PyMOL Python script that loads the backbone (N, CA, C, O; Angstrom):
from pymol import cmd

cmd.read_pdbstr("""\
ATOM      1  N   UNK A   1     -18.973  78.732-112.928  1.00  0.00           N
ATOM      2  CA  UNK A   1     -17.550  78.652-112.172  1.00  0.00           C
ATOM      3  C   UNK A   1     -16.980  77.801-113.149  1.00  0.00           C
ATOM      4  O   UNK A   1     -17.596  77.001-113.854  1.00  0.00           O
ATOM      5  N   UNK A   2     -15.495  78.075-113.145  1.00  0.00           N
ATOM      6  CA  UNK A   2     -14.678  77.214-114.052  1.00  0.00           C
ATOM      7  C   UNK A   2     -13.538  76.832-113.143  1.00  0.00           C
ATOM      8  O   UNK A   2     -13.004  77.696-112.448  1.00  0.00           O
ATOM      9  N   UNK A   3     -13.138  75.566-113.116  1.00  0.00           N
ATOM     10  CA  UNK A   3     -11.999  75.124-112.368  1.00  0.00           C
ATOM     11  C   UNK A   3     -10.669  75.438-113.158  1.00  0.00           C
ATOM     12  O   UNK A   3     -10.551  75.390-114.383  1.00  0.00           O
ATOM     13  N   UNK A   4      -9.851  75.715-112.399  1.00  0.00           N
ATOM     14  CA  UNK A   4      -8.569  76.028-112.801  1.00  0.00           C
ATOM     15  C   UNK A   4      -7.308  75.248-112.297  1.00  0.00           C
ATOM     16  O   UNK A   4      -7.189  74.992-111.099  1.00  0.00           O
ATOM     17  N   UNK A   5      -6.298  74.845-113.285  1.00  0.00           N
ATOM     18  CA  UNK A   5      -5.105  74.126-112.874  1.00  0.00           C
ATOM     19  C   UNK A   5      -5.501  72.563-112.410  1.00  0.00           C
ATOM     20  O   UNK A   5      -4.880  71.878-111.597  1.00  0.00           O
ATOM     21  N   UNK A   6      -6.611  72.220-113.095  1.00  0.00           N
ATOM     22  CA  UNK A   6      -6.880  70.835-112.757  1.00  0.00           C
ATOM     23  C   UNK A   6      -7.426  70.130-114.062  1.00  0.00           C
ATOM     24  O   UNK A   6      -7.603  70.689-115.145  1.00  0.00           O
ATOM     25  N   UNK A   7      -7.660  68.812-113.769  1.00  0.00           N
ATOM     26  CA  UNK A   7      -8.471  67.875-115.032  1.00  0.00           C
ATOM     27  C   UNK A   7      -9.515  68.807-115.580  1.00  0.00           C
ATOM     28  O   UNK A   7      -9.633  68.929-116.800  1.00  0.00           O
ATOM     29  N   UNK A   8     -10.279  69.474-114.740  1.00  0.00           N
ATOM     30  CA  UNK A   8     -11.796  70.049-115.171  1.00  0.00           C
ATOM     31  C   UNK A   8     -11.467  71.434-115.701  1.00  0.00           C
ATOM     32  O   UNK A   8     -12.443  72.146-115.941  1.00  0.00           O
ATOM     33  N   UNK A   9     -10.185  71.969-115.939  1.00  0.00           N
ATOM     34  CA  UNK A   9      -9.852  73.220-116.475  1.00  0.00           C
ATOM     35  C   UNK A   9     -10.604  73.382-117.749  1.00  0.00           C
ATOM     36  O   UNK A   9     -10.568  72.519-118.626  1.00  0.00           O
ATOM     37  N   UNK A  10     -11.253  74.432-117.849  1.00  0.00           N
ATOM     38  CA  UNK A  10     -12.009  74.846-119.118  1.00  0.00           C
ATOM     39  C   UNK A  10     -13.464  74.235-119.173  1.00  0.00           C
ATOM     40  O   UNK A  10     -14.205  74.454-120.131  1.00  0.00           O
ATOM     41  N   UNK A  11     -13.778  73.575-118.256  1.00  0.00           N
ATOM     42  CA  UNK A  11     -15.299  73.121-118.170  1.00  0.00           C
ATOM     43  C   UNK A  11     -16.250  73.807-117.239  1.00  0.00           C
ATOM     44  O   UNK A  11     -16.203  73.815-116.009  1.00  0.00           O
ATOM     45  N   UNK A  12     -17.209  74.438-118.108  1.00  0.00           N
ATOM     46  CA  UNK A  12     -17.951  75.440-117.334  1.00  0.00           C
ATOM     47  C   UNK A  12     -19.169  74.751-116.579  1.00  0.00           C
ATOM     48  O   UNK A  12     -19.825  73.896-117.176  1.00  0.00           O
ATOM     49  N   UNK A  13     -19.464  75.094-115.336  1.00  0.00           N
ATOM     50  CA  UNK A  13     -20.358  74.523-114.429  1.00  0.00           C
ATOM     51  C   UNK A  13     -21.735  75.468-114.655  1.00  0.00           C
ATOM     52  O   UNK A  13     -21.628  76.657-114.954  1.00  0.00           O
ATOM     53  N   UNK A  14     -22.817  74.920-114.508  1.00  0.00           N
ATOM     54  CA  UNK A  14     -23.912  75.782-114.343  1.00  0.00           C
ATOM     55  C   UNK A  14     -24.841  75.302-112.950  1.00  0.00           C
ATOM     56  O   UNK A  14     -25.027  74.123-112.649  1.00  0.00           O
ATOM     57  N   UNK A  15     -25.314  76.353-112.266  1.00  0.00           N
ATOM     58  CA  UNK A  15     -26.142  76.053-111.331  1.00  0.00           C
ATOM     59  C   UNK A  15     -27.412  75.382-111.373  1.00  0.00           C
ATOM     60  O   UNK A  15     -28.175  75.758-112.262  1.00  0.00           O
ATOM     61  N   UNK A  16     -27.822  74.426-110.566  1.00  0.00           N
ATOM     62  CA  UNK A  16     -29.060  73.766-110.995  1.00  0.00           C
ATOM     63  C   UNK A  16     -29.546  73.369-109.563  1.00  0.00           C
ATOM     64  O   UNK A  16     -28.796  73.506-108.596  1.00  0.00           O
ATOM     65  N   UNK A  17     -30.861  72.858-109.442  1.00  0.00           N
ATOM     66  CA  UNK A  17     -31.415  72.333-108.182  1.00  0.00           C
ATOM     67  C   UNK A  17     -32.621  71.332-108.561  1.00  0.00           C
ATOM     68  O   UNK A  17     -33.275  71.299-109.603  1.00  0.00           O
ATOM     69  N   UNK A  18     -32.710  70.625-107.552  1.00  0.00           N
ATOM     70  CA  UNK A  18     -33.930  69.754-107.638  1.00  0.00           C
ATOM     71  C   UNK A  18     -34.573  70.083-106.137  1.00  0.00           C
ATOM     72  O   UNK A  18     -33.883  70.027-105.119  1.00  0.00           O
ATOM     73  N   UNK A  19     -35.647  70.349-106.134  1.00  0.00           N
ATOM     74  CA  UNK A  19     -36.227  70.908-104.880  1.00  0.00           C
ATOM     75  C   UNK A  19     -35.593  71.883-104.202  1.00  0.00           C
ATOM     76  O   UNK A  19     -35.410  72.931-104.822  1.00  0.00           O
ATOM     77  N   UNK A  20     -35.148  71.801-102.912  1.00  0.00           N
ATOM     78  CA  UNK A  20     -34.302  72.648-102.087  1.00  0.00           C
ATOM     79  C   UNK A  20     -32.859  72.452-102.081  1.00  0.00           C
ATOM     80  O   UNK A  20     -32.103  73.147-101.403  1.00  0.00           O
ATOM     81  N   UNK A  21     -32.406  71.310-102.995  1.00  0.00           N
ATOM     82  CA  UNK A  21     -31.143  71.002-102.980  1.00  0.00           C
ATOM     83  C   UNK A  21     -30.416  71.600-104.327  1.00  0.00           C
ATOM     84  O   UNK A  21     -30.740  71.288-105.472  1.00  0.00           O
ATOM     85  N   UNK A  22     -29.426  72.470-103.991  1.00  0.00           N
ATOM     86  CA  UNK A  22     -28.742  73.209-105.052  1.00  0.00           C
ATOM     87  C   UNK A  22     -27.523  72.425-105.357  1.00  0.00           C
ATOM     88  O   UNK A  22     -26.943  71.817-104.457  1.00  0.00           O
ATOM     89  N   UNK A  23     -27.064  72.408-106.704  1.00  0.00           N
ATOM     90  CA  UNK A  23     -26.012  71.961-107.028  1.00  0.00           C
ATOM     91  C   UNK A  23     -25.217  72.430-108.152  1.00  0.00           C
ATOM     92  O   UNK A  23     -25.728  73.456-108.601  1.00  0.00           O
ATOM     93  N   UNK A  24     -23.985  72.026-108.894  1.00  0.00           N
ATOM     94  CA  UNK A  24     -23.583  72.363-110.145  1.00  0.00           C
ATOM     95  C   UNK A  24     -23.625  71.190-111.106  1.00  0.00           C
ATOM     96  O   UNK A  24     -23.514  70.031-110.705  1.00  0.00           O
ATOM     97  N   UNK A  25     -23.782  71.504-112.348  1.00  0.00           N
ATOM     98  CA  UNK A  25     -23.641  70.538-113.409  1.00  0.00           C
ATOM     99  C   UNK A  25     -22.529  71.030-114.473  1.00  0.00           C
ATOM    100  O   UNK A  25     -22.469  72.220-114.784  1.00  0.00           O
ATOM    101  N   UNK A  26     -21.768  70.196-114.945  1.00  0.00           N
ATOM    102  CA  UNK A  26     -21.590  68.920-114.435  1.00  0.00           C
ATOM    103  C   UNK A  26     -20.972  68.814-113.176  1.00  0.00           C
ATOM    104  O   UNK A  26     -20.211  69.686-112.757  1.00  0.00           O
ATOM    105  N   UNK A  27     -21.284  67.692-112.486  1.00  0.00           N
ATOM    106  CA  UNK A  27     -20.617  67.505-110.988  1.00  0.00           C
ATOM    107  C   UNK A  27     -19.216  66.992-111.325  1.00  0.00           C
ATOM    108  O   UNK A  27     -18.947  66.153-112.185  1.00  0.00           O
ATOM    109  N   UNK A  28     -18.346  67.642-110.492  1.00  0.00           N
ATOM    110  CA  UNK A  28     -16.863  67.256-110.600  1.00  0.00           C
ATOM    111  C   UNK A  28     -16.557  66.358-109.310  1.00  0.00           C
ATOM    112  O   UNK A  28     -16.795  66.682-108.146  1.00  0.00           O
ATOM    113  N   UNK A  29     -15.946  65.090-109.780  1.00  0.00           N
ATOM    114  CA  UNK A  29     -15.555  64.115-108.830  1.00  0.00           C
ATOM    115  C   UNK A  29     -14.027  64.363-108.764  1.00  0.00           C
ATOM    116  O   UNK A  29     -13.317  63.912-109.663  1.00  0.00           O
ATOM    117  N   UNK A  30     -13.526  65.022-107.797  1.00  0.00           N
ATOM    118  CA  UNK A  30     -11.932  65.033-107.709  1.00  0.00           C
ATOM    119  C   UNK A  30     -11.330  63.943-107.021  1.00  0.00           C
ATOM    120  O   UNK A  30     -10.158  63.676-107.287  1.00  0.00           O
ATOM    121  N   UNK A  31     -12.046  63.170-106.048  1.00  0.00           N
ATOM    122  CA  UNK A  31     -11.216  62.109-105.313  1.00  0.00           C
ATOM    123  C   UNK A  31     -12.310  61.180-105.050  1.00  0.00           C
ATOM    124  O   UNK A  31     -13.207  61.524-104.280  1.00  0.00           O
ATOM    125  N   UNK A  32     -12.324  59.842-105.710  1.00  0.00           N
ATOM    126  CA  UNK A  32     -13.305  59.014-105.689  1.00  0.00           C
ATOM    127  C   UNK A  32     -12.625  57.650-106.023  1.00  0.00           C
ATOM    128  O   UNK A  32     -11.583  57.651-106.678  1.00  0.00           O
ATOM    129  N   UNK A  33     -13.159  56.542-105.610  1.00  0.00           N
ATOM    130  CA  UNK A  33     -12.912  55.153-106.068  1.00  0.00           C
ATOM    131  C   UNK A  33     -14.135  54.359-106.303  1.00  0.00           C
ATOM    132  O   UNK A  33     -15.253  54.740-105.956  1.00  0.00           O
ATOM    133  N   UNK A  34     -13.896  53.281-106.885  1.00  0.00           N
ATOM    134  CA  UNK A  34     -15.026  52.391-106.995  1.00  0.00           C
ATOM    135  C   UNK A  34     -14.506  50.867-107.222  1.00  0.00           C
ATOM    136  O   UNK A  34     -13.356  50.569-107.545  1.00  0.00           O
ATOM    137  N   UNK A  35     -15.472  50.047-107.014  1.00  0.00           N
ATOM    138  CA  UNK A  35     -15.148  48.435-107.409  1.00  0.00           C
ATOM    139  C   UNK A  35     -16.530  47.774-107.760  1.00  0.00           C
ATOM    140  O   UNK A  35     -17.558  47.986-107.116  1.00  0.00           O
ATOM    141  N   UNK A  36     -16.441  46.988-108.802  1.00  0.00           N
ATOM    142  CA  UNK A  36     -17.219  46.394-109.394  1.00  0.00           C
ATOM    143  C   UNK A  36     -17.192  44.821-109.230  1.00  0.00           C
ATOM    144  O   UNK A  36     -16.095  44.270-109.322  1.00  0.00           O
ATOM    145  N   UNK A  37     -18.212  44.133-109.017  1.00  0.00           N
ATOM    146  CA  UNK A  37     -18.229  42.788-108.972  1.00  0.00           C
ATOM    147  C   UNK A  37     -19.163  42.279-109.977  1.00  0.00           C
ATOM    148  O   UNK A  37     -20.253  42.840-110.094  1.00  0.00           O
ATOM    149  N   UNK A  38     -18.837  41.210-110.767  1.00  0.00           N
ATOM    150  CA  UNK A  38     -19.629  40.400-111.816  1.00  0.00           C
ATOM    151  C   UNK A  38     -20.061  39.134-111.278  1.00  0.00           C
ATOM    152  O   UNK A  38     -19.358  38.384-110.601  1.00  0.00           O
ATOM    153  N   UNK A  39     -21.284  38.937-111.627  1.00  0.00           N
ATOM    154  CA  UNK A  39     -21.886  37.346-111.177  1.00  0.00           C
ATOM    155  C   UNK A  39     -22.593  36.795-112.313  1.00  0.00           C
ATOM    156  O   UNK A  39     -23.306  37.508-113.019  1.00  0.00           O
ATOM    157  N   UNK A  40     -22.430  35.580-112.516  1.00  0.00           N
ATOM    158  CA  UNK A  40     -23.349  34.852-113.654  1.00  0.00           C
ATOM    159  C   UNK A  40     -24.659  34.475-112.838  1.00  0.00           C
ATOM    160  O   UNK A  40     -24.743  33.967-111.719  1.00  0.00           O
ATOM    161  N   UNK A  41     -25.599  34.847-113.669  1.00  0.00           N
ATOM    162  CA  UNK A  41     -27.133  34.605-113.127  1.00  0.00           C
ATOM    163  C   UNK A  41     -27.882  33.990-114.183  1.00  0.00           C
ATOM    164  O   UNK A  41     -27.448  34.085-115.331  1.00  0.00           O
ATOM    165  N   UNK A  42     -29.035  33.322-113.934  1.00  0.00           N
ATOM    166  CA  UNK A  42     -29.906  32.682-114.635  1.00  0.00           C
ATOM    167  C   UNK A  42     -30.476  33.814-115.467  1.00  0.00           C
ATOM    168  O   UNK A  42     -30.892  34.785-114.836  1.00  0.00           O
ATOM    169  N   UNK A  43     -30.548  33.833-116.642  1.00  0.00           N
ATOM    170  CA  UNK A  43     -31.136  34.871-117.586  1.00  0.00           C
ATOM    171  C   UNK A  43     -32.718  35.204-117.558  1.00  0.00           C
ATOM    172  O   UNK A  43     -33.132  36.316-117.886  1.00  0.00           O
ATOM    173  N   UNK A  44     -33.442  34.315-117.204  1.00  0.00           N
ATOM    174  CA  UNK A  44     -34.728  34.221-116.886  1.00  0.00           C
ATOM    175  C   UNK A  44     -35.388  35.146-115.736  1.00  0.00           C
ATOM    176  O   UNK A  44     -36.426  35.808-115.736  1.00  0.00           O
ATOM    177  N   UNK A  45     -34.341  34.928-114.709  1.00  0.00           N
ATOM    178  CA  UNK A  45     -34.744  35.665-113.295  1.00  0.00           C
ATOM    179  C   UNK A  45     -34.279  36.857-113.479  1.00  0.00           C
ATOM    180  O   UNK A  45     -34.934  37.800-113.035  1.00  0.00           O
ATOM    181  N   UNK A  46     -33.050  37.098-114.168  1.00  0.00           N
ATOM    182  CA  UNK A  46     -32.588  38.582-114.250  1.00  0.00           C
ATOM    183  C   UNK A  46     -33.663  39.186-115.130  1.00  0.00           C
ATOM    184  O   UNK A  46     -34.130  40.236-114.688  1.00  0.00           O
ATOM    185  N   UNK A  47     -34.170  38.739-116.310  1.00  0.00           N
ATOM    186  CA  UNK A  47     -34.981  39.297-117.109  1.00  0.00           C
ATOM    187  C   UNK A  47     -36.273  39.774-116.475  1.00  0.00           C
ATOM    188  O   UNK A  47     -36.766  40.792-116.962  1.00  0.00           O
ATOM    189  N   UNK A  48     -36.863  39.220-115.512  1.00  0.00           N
ATOM    190  CA  UNK A  48     -37.982  39.494-114.703  1.00  0.00           C
ATOM    191  C   UNK A  48     -37.879  40.736-113.846  1.00  0.00           C
ATOM    192  O   UNK A  48     -38.895  41.300-113.438  1.00  0.00           O
ATOM    193  N   UNK A  49     -36.635  41.174-113.565  1.00  0.00           N
ATOM    194  CA  UNK A  49     -36.312  42.405-112.781  1.00  0.00           C
ATOM    195  C   UNK A  49     -35.960  43.470-113.467  1.00  0.00           C
ATOM    196  O   UNK A  49     -35.643  44.451-112.794  1.00  0.00           O
ATOM    197  N   UNK A  50     -35.911  43.596-115.044  1.00  0.00           N
ATOM    198  CA  UNK A  50     -35.720  44.714-115.808  1.00  0.00           C
ATOM    199  C   UNK A  50     -36.824  45.652-115.563  1.00  0.00           C
ATOM    200  O   UNK A  50     -37.963  45.199-115.445  1.00  0.00           O
ATOM    201  N   UNK A  51     -36.583  47.034-115.467  1.00  0.00           N
ATOM    202  CA  UNK A  51     -37.560  47.980-115.080  1.00  0.00           C
ATOM    203  C   UNK A  51     -38.659  48.320-116.218  1.00  0.00           C
ATOM    204  O   UNK A  51     -39.723  48.869-115.930  1.00  0.00           O
ATOM    205  N   UNK A  52     -38.338  47.976-117.430  1.00  0.00           N
ATOM    206  CA  UNK A  52     -39.180  48.388-118.676  1.00  0.00           C
ATOM    207  C   UNK A  52     -39.300  47.263-119.641  1.00  0.00           C
ATOM    208  O   UNK A  52     -38.320  46.529-119.771  1.00  0.00           O
ATOM    209  N   UNK A  53     -40.321  47.045-120.298  1.00  0.00           N
ATOM    210  CA  UNK A  53     -40.456  45.977-121.296  1.00  0.00           C
ATOM    211  C   UNK A  53     -39.527  46.130-122.492  1.00  0.00           C
ATOM    212  O   UNK A  53     -39.169  45.156-123.154  1.00  0.00           O
ATOM    213  N   UNK A  54     -39.150  47.366-122.750  1.00  0.00           N
ATOM    214  CA  UNK A  54     -38.490  47.674-123.854  1.00  0.00           C
ATOM    215  C   UNK A  54     -37.010  47.238-123.649  1.00  0.00           C
ATOM    216  O   UNK A  54     -36.435  46.935-124.695  1.00  0.00           O
ATOM    217  N   UNK A  55     -36.343  47.156-122.599  1.00  0.00           N
ATOM    218  CA  UNK A  55     -35.209  46.823-122.239  1.00  0.00           C
ATOM    219  C   UNK A  55     -34.872  45.486-122.617  1.00  0.00           C
ATOM    220  O   UNK A  55     -35.743  44.662-122.340  1.00  0.00           O
ATOM    221  N   UNK A  56     -33.831  45.045-123.179  1.00  0.00           N
ATOM    222  CA  UNK A  56     -33.568  43.588-123.524  1.00  0.00           C
ATOM    223  C   UNK A  56     -32.285  43.101-122.893  1.00  0.00           C
ATOM    224  O   UNK A  56     -31.287  43.816-122.799  1.00  0.00           O
ATOM    225  N   UNK A  57     -32.352  41.883-122.476  1.00  0.00           N
ATOM    226  CA  UNK A  57     -31.351  41.338-121.669  1.00  0.00           C
ATOM    227  C   UNK A  57     -30.166  40.772-122.550  1.00  0.00           C
ATOM    228  O   UNK A  57     -30.458  39.986-123.451  1.00  0.00           O
ATOM    229  N   UNK A  58     -28.992  41.084-122.366  1.00  0.00           N
ATOM    230  CA  UNK A  58     -27.762  40.597-123.067  1.00  0.00           C
ATOM    231  C   UNK A  58     -27.269  39.426-122.184  1.00  0.00           C
ATOM    232  O   UNK A  58     -27.004  39.497-120.984  1.00  0.00           O
ATOM    233  N   UNK A  59     -27.184  38.232-123.060  1.00  0.00           N
ATOM    234  CA  UNK A  59     -26.442  37.041-122.428  1.00  0.00           C
ATOM    235  C   UNK A  59     -25.095  36.833-122.815  1.00  0.00           C
ATOM    236  O   UNK A  59     -24.747  37.350-123.877  1.00  0.00           O
ATOM    237  N   UNK A  60     -24.257  36.170-122.157  1.00  0.00           N
ATOM    238  CA  UNK A  60     -22.981  35.699-122.639  1.00  0.00           C
ATOM    239  C   UNK A  60     -22.923  34.284-122.865  1.00  0.00           C
ATOM    240  O   UNK A  60     -21.787  33.906-123.154  1.00  0.00           O
ATOM    241  N   UNK A  61     -23.809  33.369-122.823  1.00  0.00           N
ATOM    242  CA  UNK A  61     -24.151  32.174-122.932  1.00  0.00           C
ATOM    243  C   UNK A  61     -25.446  31.918-123.055  1.00  0.00           C
ATOM    244  O   UNK A  61     -26.227  32.786-122.665  1.00  0.00           O
ATOM    245  N   UNK A  62     -25.933  30.755-123.585  1.00  0.00           N
ATOM    246  CA  UNK A  62     -27.318  30.550-123.489  1.00  0.00           C
ATOM    247  C   UNK A  62     -27.896  30.430-122.054  1.00  0.00           C
ATOM    248  O   UNK A  62     -27.348  29.754-121.184  1.00  0.00           O
ATOM    249  N   UNK A  63     -28.964  31.084-121.880  1.00  0.00           N
ATOM    250  CA  UNK A  63     -29.560  31.303-120.588  1.00  0.00           C
ATOM    251  C   UNK A  63     -28.791  31.960-119.372  1.00  0.00           C
ATOM    252  O   UNK A  63     -29.232  31.986-118.222  1.00  0.00           O
ATOM    253  N   UNK A  64     -27.646  32.458-119.762  1.00  0.00           N
ATOM    254  CA  UNK A  64     -26.632  32.875-118.541  1.00  0.00           C
ATOM    255  C   UNK A  64     -26.676  34.421-118.947  1.00  0.00           C
ATOM    256  O   UNK A  64     -26.594  34.810-120.112  1.00  0.00           O
ATOM    257  N   UNK A  65     -26.806  35.186-117.917  1.00  0.00           N
ATOM    258  CA  UNK A  65     -26.572  36.687-117.967  1.00  0.00           C
ATOM    259  C   UNK A  65     -25.358  37.076-117.058  1.00  0.00           C
ATOM    260  O   UNK A  65     -24.764  36.276-116.336  1.00  0.00           O
ATOM    261  N   UNK A  66     -25.088  38.309-117.175  1.00  0.00           N
ATOM    262  CA  UNK A  66     -24.104  38.885-116.331  1.00  0.00           C
ATOM    263  C   UNK A  66     -24.963  39.912-115.324  1.00  0.00           C
ATOM    264  O   UNK A  66     -25.754  40.699-115.845  1.00  0.00           O
ATOM    265  N   UNK A  67     -24.818  39.892-114.078  1.00  0.00           N
ATOM    266  CA  UNK A  67     -25.286  40.821-113.189  1.00  0.00           C
ATOM    267  C   UNK A  67     -23.950  41.732-112.442  1.00  0.00           C
ATOM    268  O   UNK A  67     -23.115  41.126-111.771  1.00  0.00           O
ATOM    269  N   UNK A  68     -23.885  42.895-112.600  1.00  0.00           N
ATOM    270  CA  UNK A  68     -22.820  43.694-112.240  1.00  0.00           C
ATOM    271  C   UNK A  68     -23.356  44.534-110.835  1.00  0.00           C
ATOM    272  O   UNK A  68     -24.470  45.051-110.757  1.00  0.00           O
ATOM    273  N   UNK A  69     -22.404  44.556-109.830  1.00  0.00           N
ATOM    274  CA  UNK A  69     -22.848  45.364-108.792  1.00  0.00           C
ATOM    275  C   UNK A  69     -21.705  46.375-108.660  1.00  0.00           C
ATOM    276  O   UNK A  69     -20.555  45.938-108.612  1.00  0.00           O
ATOM    277  N   UNK A  70     -21.950  47.791-108.593  1.00  0.00           N
ATOM    278  CA  UNK A  70     -20.860  48.490-108.533  1.00  0.00           C
ATOM    279  C   UNK A  70     -20.943  49.397-107.078  1.00  0.00           C
ATOM    280  O   UNK A  70     -22.059  49.810-106.762  1.00  0.00           O
ATOM    281  N   UNK A  71     -19.883  49.684-106.271  1.00  0.00           N
ATOM    282  CA  UNK A  71     -20.041  50.760-105.220  1.00  0.00           C
ATOM    283  C   UNK A  71     -19.152  51.725-105.468  1.00  0.00           C
ATOM    284  O   UNK A  71     -18.111  51.423-106.050  1.00  0.00           O
ATOM    285  N   UNK A  72     -19.383  52.972-105.099  1.00  0.00           N
ATOM    286  CA  UNK A  72     -18.672  54.253-105.222  1.00  0.00           C
ATOM    287  C   UNK A  72     -18.432  54.824-103.925  1.00  0.00           C
ATOM    288  O   UNK A  72     -19.316  54.855-103.068  1.00  0.00           O
ATOM    289  N   UNK A  73     -16.950  55.404-103.692  1.00  0.00           N
ATOM    290  CA  UNK A  73     -16.936  56.160-102.602  1.00  0.00           C
ATOM    291  C   UNK A  73     -16.523  57.567-103.050  1.00  0.00           C
ATOM    292  O   UNK A  73     -15.573  57.618-103.830  1.00  0.00           O
ATOM    293  N   UNK A  74     -17.039  58.597-102.710  1.00  0.00           N
ATOM    294  CA  UNK A  74     -16.934  59.762-103.232  1.00  0.00           C
ATOM    295  C   UNK A  74     -16.090  60.687-101.841  1.00  0.00           C
ATOM    296  O   UNK A  74     -16.636  61.054-100.801  1.00  0.00           O
ATOM    297  N   UNK A  75     -14.834  60.866-102.183  1.00  0.00           N
ATOM    298  CA  UNK A  75     -14.289  61.444-100.966  1.00  0.00           C
ATOM    299  C   UNK A  75     -14.268  63.001-101.163  1.00  0.00           C
ATOM    300  O   UNK A  75     -14.261  63.762-100.196  1.00  0.00           O
ATOM    301  N   UNK A  76     -14.259  63.418-102.413  1.00  0.00           N
ATOM    302  CA  UNK A  76     -14.380  65.034-102.696  1.00  0.00           C
ATOM    303  C   UNK A  76     -15.038  65.167-104.040  1.00  0.00           C
ATOM    304  O   UNK A  76     -14.549  64.622-105.029  1.00  0.00           O
ATOM    305  N   UNK A  77     -16.039  65.819-104.089  1.00  0.00           N
ATOM    306  CA  UNK A  77     -16.939  66.126-105.195  1.00  0.00           C
ATOM    307  C   UNK A  77     -17.727  67.346-104.672  1.00  0.00           C
ATOM    308  O   UNK A  77     -17.787  67.757-103.513  1.00  0.00           O
ATOM    309  N   UNK A  78     -18.391  67.896-105.921  1.00  0.00           N
ATOM    310  CA  UNK A  78     -19.352  68.958-105.570  1.00  0.00           C
ATOM    311  C   UNK A  78     -20.459  68.831-104.807  1.00  0.00           C
ATOM    312  O   UNK A  78     -20.965  69.803-104.246  1.00  0.00           O
ATOM    313  N   UNK A  79     -21.012  67.416-104.704  1.00  0.00           N
ATOM    314  CA  UNK A  79     -22.294  67.354-103.841  1.00  0.00           C
ATOM    315  C   UNK A  79     -21.961  66.974-102.668  1.00  0.00           C
ATOM    316  O   UNK A  79     -22.890  66.669-101.921  1.00  0.00           O
ATOM    317  N   UNK A  80     -20.563  66.874-102.148  1.00  0.00           N
ATOM    318  CA  UNK A  80     -20.269  66.409-100.700  1.00  0.00           C
ATOM    319  C   UNK A  80     -19.693  65.019-100.941  1.00  0.00           C
ATOM    320  O   UNK A  80     -19.735  64.358-101.978  1.00  0.00           O
ATOM    321  N   UNK A  81     -19.105  64.691 -99.679  1.00  0.00           N
ATOM    322  CA  UNK A  81     -18.550  63.314 -99.622  1.00  0.00           C
ATOM    323  C   UNK A  81     -19.305  62.122 -99.643  1.00  0.00           C
ATOM    324  O   UNK A  81     -18.737  61.031 -99.591  1.00  0.00           O
TER     325      UNK A  81
END
""", "prot")
cmd.dss("prot")
cmd.show_as("cartoon", "prot")
cmd.util.cbc("prot")
cmd.orient("prot")
């Protein structure tokens, strides 16, 4: 399916599924908002929570990392509100 008359015009979507859940890819987000908060945190404590040892922590000052928390509100998208 192809969206017409919109930002997504010309982008083809394909049907996909995970288990019993069917959806289209790429997912079109037509109406959404987000906000992000950044916090300074002790680099050692943050590093202990990285999910894989190959990931490396970036710091902006010696011993200080940034933790970002982002929340999204999807009001109109292909996978529901």
